[in-house]
N, C-alpha and C positions, 0 to 999 in steps of 0.2 A: 262530082262536086265534093268539096271538103268543107266541113264546118267544125269549129273548135269552141269548147265551152269550159269554164272553170268556176268552181264554187269554193269560196274561202271564207271562213269565219273563225271565231276563237277556238273552236273544237275540231275543225277539219279543213283540209285543203285537197280537193280532188278535181279530176278532169273527166270530161265526157266528150268524145270526138266521133264524128260520123263521116264516112266516105261512101258516097253512093253514085251508081252509074247504071243506067238502064234498069235491070231487074235485080240488082244486088246491092245490099247495104252492109257495110262493115263498121261496127262500133267498137271503139277502144275506150276503156274506162278504168279508173282506179285512183289511188292516192297520187298526187303530184310528185314527180320524181321517180315513181315506180313503173315497172313494165306494165302492170295492171293486167286486165283481161281483154279478150277479143271475142266478139260474137259476130258471125256472118249469117245473113238471112237472104234467101232468094224469094222473089215474088213472081207472080204469073204475068205481070205487066209493069211497064215503067210508071204508069199512072198509079198503080197500087203501091209501088215502092216509094214514090214521092209523097203520097198521102200518108203512109206510115211514118216516114222520116219526119215530116212536118209535125205530125202528132207527137212524136217523141221529143222533138225540139221544143214544142210548146210546153210539154210537161217539165222539161228541165228549166226553162225560163221561169215557169210558175214556182219552181222550187228554189229559185234564187241564183241559178247559174247565170254567168255573164259570158257573152260571146267574145272571143279573142281573135286576133289576126293570125296567130301561129300556133303550132302544136304545143301541148303542155306535157307530152310524154317523152321519155328519153328515146333517142335513136339507138336501137339495140344491135344492129349489125351492118356490115358493109353493104349487103344487098339493099336494105332499106335506104341507106345513105345514097347509093348509086341511083335509086329510083327518084330521088329528089333533085339530083343534078341534071 
C-alpha cells in the first residue's frame, strides 16, 4: 500500500510518503521537489508493520500533514518510472 502526505505553510513545504507491504515499510521524506531521504524498516510480522505505519501516519496528521492522492517527490530514474507503468 502507498500513502502520500504533504505539509506546507509560510516557512516550509515538505513531503512524507510510505510504501508498505507485508513486513517491510519504506519511507520517503524531504522538501517538496527534492529527492529527499529514504528509510526502510523490516518487521517480524505484517501486523507489527501495519501498526507502526499507522502510528507514524497519525503522528504526521497531528503535525499538520495532509494526505494527497499522488507522490510529491520527483521521479529520479528510469527504473522508478518503469515500476509505475
